[in-house]
C-alpha positions as CSV (number, residue, x, y, z in Angstrom):
1,M,0.0,0.0,0.0
2,S,1.4,3.4,-1.0
3,K,1.5,6.4,1.4
4,L,1.4,8.6,-1.7
5,P,-0.8,6.7,-4.1
6,H,-1.4,9.8,-6.4
7,V,2.2,10.7,-6.8
8,G,4.0,9.6,-10.0
9,T,6.6,11.0,-12.3
10,T,6.6,14.8,-11.9
11,I,5.8,17.0,-14.9
12,F,9.3,18.5,-14.6
13,T,10.9,15.2,-15.2
14,T,8.4,14.3,-18.0
15,M,9.0,17.6,-19.9
16,S,12.7,17.6,-19.5
17,K,12.9,14.0,-20.7
18,L,10.7,14.9,-23.7
19,A,12.8,17.9,-24.5
20,A,16.0,15.7,-24.5
21,E,14.3,13.1,-26.7
22,Y,13.2,15.7,-29.3
23,N,16.3,18.0,-28.9
24,A,14.0,20.8,-27.9
25,L,15.0,24.0,-26.1
26,N,14.2,23.3,-22.5
27,L,12.3,26.3,-21.0
28,S,10.4,24.0,-18.7
29,Q,12.5,23.1,-15.6
30,G,13.6,26.0,-13.5
31,F,17.3,26.0,-13.7
32,P,19.8,28.4,-15.4
33,N,21.9,27.1,-18.4
34,F,24.6,29.7,-18.1
35,P,27.9,29.5,-16.1
36,V,28.1,30.4,-12.5
37,D,30.1,33.3,-11.3
38,E,33.9,32.8,-12.0
39,K,34.6,34.1,-8.5
40,L,32.5,31.4,-7.0
41,L,34.5,28.8,-9.0
42,T,37.8,30.3,-7.8
43,I,36.6,30.1,-4.2
44,L,35.5,26.5,-4.8
45,Q,39.0,25.5,-6.0
46,E,40.6,27.3,-3.0
47,Q,38.3,25.8,-0.4
48,A,38.5,22.3,-1.8
49,N,42.2,22.2,-0.8
50,K,41.4,23.0,2.8
51,N,40.5,20.6,5.6
52,I,36.8,21.0,5.2
53,H,35.7,17.5,4.1
54,Q,34.3,16.1,7.4
55,Y,30.9,16.6,9.0
56,M,29.9,20.1,9.7
57,P,27.9,21.0,12.9
58,M,24.3,19.8,12.6
59,A,22.7,23.2,12.2
60,G,25.4,24.5,9.8
61,A,28.9,25.8,9.5
62,P,29.3,28.7,12.1
63,V,31.1,30.9,9.6
64,L,28.3,30.5,7.0
65,M,25.6,31.1,9.7
66,E,27.3,34.3,10.8
67,E,27.5,35.6,7.1
68,L,23.8,34.7,6.6
69,S,22.7,36.6,9.8
70,Q,24.5,39.6,8.4
71,L,22.8,39.2,5.0
72,I,19.4,39.0,6.7
73,E,20.1,42.1,8.7
74,R,21.3,44.1,5.6
75,S,18.4,42.9,3.5
76,Y,15.5,43.0,6.0
77,Q,16.8,44.9,9.0
78,R,16.1,41.8,11.1
79,T,18.5,40.6,13.7
80,I,18.6,36.9,14.3
81,S,20.6,34.6,16.6
82,P,22.5,32.3,14.2
83,S,22.8,29.5,16.8
84,S,19.1,29.3,17.7
85,E,17.1,30.8,14.8
86,L,18.9,29.6,11.7
87,L,19.4,26.2,10.0
88,I,21.4,25.2,6.9
89,T,19.5,22.7,4.8
90,A,20.0,20.3,1.9
91,G,18.1,22.6,-0.4
92,A,14.9,24.6,0.2
93,T,12.7,21.5,-0.4
94,Q,14.3,19.8,2.5
95,A,13.7,22.8,4.6
96,I,10.1,22.8,3.7
97,F,9.7,19.1,4.2
98,T,11.5,19.1,7.5
99,T,9.4,22.1,8.8
100,I,6.1,20.4,7.9
101,L,7.2,17.0,9.5
102,A,8.3,18.9,12.6
103,L,5.2,21.1,13.1
104,V,2.2,19.4,11.6
105,E,0.5,16.7,13.6
106,Q,-2.0,14.0,12.8
107,G,-5.3,15.7,11.8
108,D,-3.9,19.2,11.4
109,E,-5.0,21.2,8.4
110,V,-2.5,23.0,6.2
111,V,-3.6,25.7,3.7
112,I,-1.9,25.6,0.3
113,L,-2.5,28.5,-2.1
114,D,-3.0,27.1,-5.7
115,P,-1.3,27.0,-8.1
116,S,1.5,25.8,-5.8
117,Y,4.8,24.0,-5.9
118,D,4.4,20.2,-5.9
119,C,6.5,19.4,-2.8
120,Y,4.0,20.9,-0.3
121,E,1.2,18.4,-0.3
122,P,3.2,15.1,-0.1
123,A,5.0,16.4,3.1
124,I,1.7,17.3,4.7
125,I,0.2,13.9,3.9
126,L,3.2,12.0,5.2
127,A,3.0,14.1,8.4
128,G,-0.6,13.0,8.9
129,G,-2.0,16.4,8.0
130,K,-4.8,17.4,5.7
131,P,-4.0,19.7,2.7
132,I,-6.6,22.4,2.1
133,R,-6.1,23.7,-1.4
134,V,-7.3,27.3,-1.7
135,P,-7.1,28.9,-5.2
136,L,-5.5,32.3,-5.8
137,N,-7.6,34.6,-7.9
138,Q,-7.5,34.8,-11.7
139,H,-4.5,37.1,-11.5
140,F,-2.6,34.7,-9.3
141,L,-2.9,36.9,-6.3
142,P,-4.5,36.1,-2.9
143,D,-8.2,36.5,-2.2
144,W,-8.0,37.1,1.5
145,N,-11.7,36.6,2.2
146,V,-11.5,33.1,0.6
147,I,-8.3,32.3,2.5
148,S,-9.6,33.5,5.8
149,S,-12.8,31.4,5.5
150,S,-10.6,28.3,5.0
151,I,-8.9,28.7,8.3
152,N,-10.3,27.2,11.5
153,E,-9.3,25.8,14.8
154,K,-7.8,22.7,13.1
155,T,-5.5,24.8,10.8
156,R,-1.9,24.5,11.9
157,M,-0.1,26.1,9.0
158,I,-0.5,28.2,5.9
159,I,2.1,27.9,3.2
160,T,2.9,31.1,1.3
161,N,5.1,31.5,-1.8
162,N,6.3,35.0,-2.6
163,P,7.6,35.8,-5.2
164,H,5.3,33.2,-6.6
165,N,6.1,30.1,-8.6
166,P,4.7,29.5,-11.2
167,S,3.1,32.9,-11.9
168,G,5.9,35.3,-11.2
169,R,3.5,37.6,-9.2
170,V,4.7,39.5,-6.1
171,W,2.6,40.4,-3.1
172,N,2.2,44.0,-2.0
173,A,2.2,45.6,1.5
174,Q,-1.6,45.1,1.8
175,D,-1.3,41.4,1.2
176,M,1.2,41.1,4.0
177,A,-1.0,43.2,6.3
178,S,-3.9,40.8,5.5
179,L,-1.7,37.8,6.4
180,E,-0.8,39.5,9.6
181,T,-4.5,39.9,10.5
182,I,-5.1,36.2,10.0
183,V,-2.1,35.2,12.1
184,K,-3.3,37.5,14.9
185,Q,-6.7,35.9,14.8
186,H,-5.5,32.3,15.1
187,E,-3.0,31.7,17.9
188,R,-2.0,28.2,16.7
189,L,-1.4,29.2,13.1
190,V,2.2,29.1,11.7
191,V,3.3,30.5,8.4
192,L,5.7,28.6,6.2
193,S,7.0,31.4,4.0
194,D,8.6,30.0,0.8
195,E,10.8,32.9,-0.3
196,V,13.3,31.1,-2.5
197,Y,13.0,33.9,-5.2
198,E,13.3,36.7,-2.6
199,F,16.1,38.5,-4.5
200,I,14.6,38.2,-7.9
201,T,12.0,40.9,-8.2
202,F,11.7,43.6,-10.9
203,D,9.0,46.3,-10.8
204,Q,8.3,46.3,-7.0
205,S,10.2,45.4,-3.9
206,H,9.9,42.1,-2.1
207,H,7.8,42.1,1.0
208,S,9.1,39.4,3.3
209,A,7.9,37.8,6.5
210,H,11.3,39.0,7.8
211,H,10.0,42.5,7.7
212,S,7.0,42.0,9.9
213,S,7.2,42.0,13.7
214,V,4.0,39.9,13.7
215,L,5.0,37.4,11.1
216,K,8.6,36.8,12.0
217,D,7.6,35.4,15.4
218,R,5.1,33.0,13.8
219,S,6.9,32.1,10.6
220,V,9.5,29.8,9.1
221,V,11.1,31.6,6.2
222,V,12.8,29.3,3.6
223,S,15.5,30.5,1.2
224,S,17.6,29.0,-1.5
225,F,21.3,29.4,-2.4
226,G,20.6,27.5,-5.6
227,K,18.1,30.1,-6.8
228,T,20.1,33.1,-5.7
229,F,23.6,32.0,-6.9
230,H,22.6,29.9,-10.0
231,V,23.8,26.6,-8.3
232,T,20.7,24.6,-8.2
233,G,22.7,21.4,-8.3
234,W,24.4,22.1,-5.0
235,K,21.1,21.6,-3.2
236,I,21.7,24.0,-0.4
237,G,19.3,26.4,1.3
238,Y,18.4,27.7,4.8
239,A,15.5,28.3,7.1
240,V,14.9,31.1,9.7
241,A,12.5,30.7,12.5
242,P,12.0,31.8,16.1
243,E,13.7,29.6,18.6
244,H,10.6,27.8,19.8
245,L,9.8,26.6,16.3
246,M,13.5,26.1,15.2
247,K,14.0,23.8,18.2
248,E,11.4,21.4,16.8
249,I,12.6,21.7,13.2
250,K,16.2,20.8,14.3
251,K,14.9,17.6,16.0
252,V,13.7,16.3,12.6
253,H,16.6,17.7,10.6
254,Q,19.2,15.8,12.7
255,F,17.6,12.5,11.8
256,N,16.8,13.0,8.1
257,V,19.9,14.9,7.1
258,F,22.0,15.7,10.2
259,S,24.4,18.0,8.4
260,V,24.8,19.5,5.0
261,N,27.6,19.3,2.5
262,S,30.7,20.7,4.1
263,V,32.4,22.0,0.9
264,S,29.3,23.9,-0.3
265,Q,28.9,25.6,3.1
266,S,32.6,26.7,3.2
267,V,32.5,28.0,-0.3
268,L,29.3,30.0,0.2
269,A,30.5,31.5,3.5
270,E,33.4,33.0,1.7
271,Y,31.5,33.9,-1.5
272,L,28.9,35.9,0.6
273,K,31.8,38.3,1.4
274,H,32.4,39.0,-2.3
275,T,29.0,39.2,-3.9
276,E,26.0,41.6,-3.8
277,V,22.5,40.0,-3.9
278,T,20.8,43.3,-4.6
279,K,22.1,43.1,-8.2
280,L,20.2,39.8,-8.9
281,G,16.9,41.5,-9.7
282,A,18.4,43.7,-12.4
283,F,20.3,40.7,-13.9
284,Y,17.1,38.7,-14.4
285,K,15.0,41.7,-15.3
286,E,17.2,42.1,-18.4
287,K,16.5,38.5,-19.3
288,R,12.7,39.0,-18.7
289,D,12.7,42.1,-20.8
290,V,14.5,40.4,-23.7
291,F,12.1,37.5,-23.6
292,Q,9.1,39.7,-23.5
293,R,10.4,42.0,-26.3
294,L,11.1,39.0,-28.6
295,M,7.7,37.5,-27.8
296,A,5.8,40.7,-28.6
297,N,4.8,39.6,-32.1
298,S,3.8,36.1,-31.0
299,R,0.2,34.9,-30.6
300,F,0.8,34.1,-26.9
301,K,-0.6,36.6,-24.4
302,L,2.1,37.4,-21.8
303,L,0.9,37.7,-18.2
304,P,2.4,40.0,-15.5
305,C,5.9,38.9,-14.4
306,E,7.1,40.8,-11.3
307,G,9.6,38.3,-9.9
308,T,11.2,34.8,-10.2
309,Y,12.6,33.7,-13.5
310,F,9.3,32.5,-14.9
311,Q,7.0,34.0,-17.5
312,T,3.4,32.7,-17.8
313,V,1.5,33.0,-21.0
314,D,-2.1,32.5,-22.2
315,Y,-2.2,30.3,-25.3
316,S,-6.0,30.3,-25.7
317,A,-5.8,32.3,-29.0
318,I,-3.6,29.5,-30.4
319,S,-5.2,26.2,-29.4
320,D,-8.1,24.5,-27.6
321,L,-5.9,21.7,-26.4
322,D,-5.5,21.2,-22.6
323,D,-2.3,22.6,-21.3
324,V,-0.5,19.3,-20.7
325,T,-1.2,18.1,-24.3
326,F,-0.3,21.6,-25.6
327,C,3.1,21.5,-23.8
328,K,3.9,18.1,-25.2
329,E,2.9,19.2,-28.7
330,L,5.0,22.4,-28.2
331,T,8.0,20.2,-27.4
332,T,7.6,17.6,-30.1
333,K,6.4,19.7,-33.0
334,H,7.9,23.2,-32.3
335,G,11.0,22.4,-30.4
336,V,10.4,24.4,-27.1
337,A,9.5,22.8,-23.8
338,A,7.3,24.5,-21.2
339,I,5.3,23.6,-18.1
340,P,1.5,23.4,-17.9
341,I,0.0,25.4,-15.0
342,S,-2.8,22.9,-14.3
343,V,-0.4,20.5,-12.6
344,F,0.2,23.1,-9.9
345,N,-3.6,23.0,-9.0
346,G,-5.0,20.5,-6.7
347,D,-8.1,20.1,-8.8
348,G,-6.2,20.2,-12.1
349,R,-7.9,23.4,-13.2
350,D,-6.8,24.3,-16.7
351,N,-7.0,27.9,-17.8
352,K,-4.9,27.5,-21.0
353,I,-1.8,29.0,-19.3
354,I,1.7,27.6,-19.4
355,R,5.1,28.7,-17.9
356,F,8.4,29.4,-19.6
357,C,11.7,29.7,-17.7
358,F,13.9,32.6,-19.0
359,A,16.9,31.8,-16.8
360,K,18.8,31.0,-20.0
361,D,21.6,32.5,-22.0
362,E,20.8,35.0,-24.8
363,Q,21.2,32.4,-27.6
364,T,18.7,30.0,-26.0
365,I,16.1,32.8,-25.4
366,T,16.5,34.1,-29.0
367,Q,16.2,30.7,-30.6
368,A,13.2,29.7,-28.4
369,T,11.3,32.9,-29.0
370,Q,11.9,32.7,-32.8
371,K,10.3,29.2,-32.7
372,L,7.4,30.4,-30.5
373,C,6.7,33.4,-32.8
374,T,6.1,31.1,-35.8
375,I,3.2,29.2,-34.0
């Protein structure tokens, strides 16, 4: 008997495999195809020759945790205790999974805002919780009346994702105020704030749970080095939480991971001294703008993209096919792979919208948009 009977091969694996089979340009899976910073590689070579190849402390390398606490203070004016409020994890997904296993008990309800990343629900189910899928509105923004009505005395957690994958939307100050109101109304409620694209915003600034005196004491904020520094294959992230929550999260972490890759931690601790994360938004904004400009004459309708490195488009003027079939046809017949949005919805709702990843080099973006403009 399966604990996850409805889980099969993910759409990301399916589309990437299809792209490889048909030699298509892969704008489906969310990873960059350009080189990492040369300075990072230099530091990697230097650190690899040092005595850093044994277990790190369970919560993380002290030098990395100190650098991160300074980054958080610079970015959000939040002072944290590295020893009691910070945890280095084997990727953001592990941070999310471990947080849910630590804080969600049998029968607890957890609110997920759809469309949502696919790792949330399995962790809730394995923890014995009940996922409550609540749709965002037609613009991929929160409807706070609907969200509020879904929360009751059984609700242990709400999972937020801002900037939002897959839509690329970014919440405003009023959205954060509405979340604060809900948290204050429900003493037991914890926010799991997935902020892995926190430094990739374009037209408006990122409003983080770190900023809020209300939320920071009731939230677990998850971040990703992979997304921030283009090293998704390193699988390293971190979580920040008040001590009373972090204490429980560390209990689970020590038994499903214990400690994270020592070389990665040492390299990133040094690299944080030589890089500026505030430049990341401008870097990806340029790629977004190129993608949008080259798509201007296509038959796809481009939807708002305020953050992340994803662009959603409406293809209803092109085809009546469901979005999964359309993405497969786009790959096999037109040579460009994308991701259907329906797979991010608990009910499989299909609005004829798909997602492209523009974290690619200029040649890939140019070639892909040329193909898309012929459809």
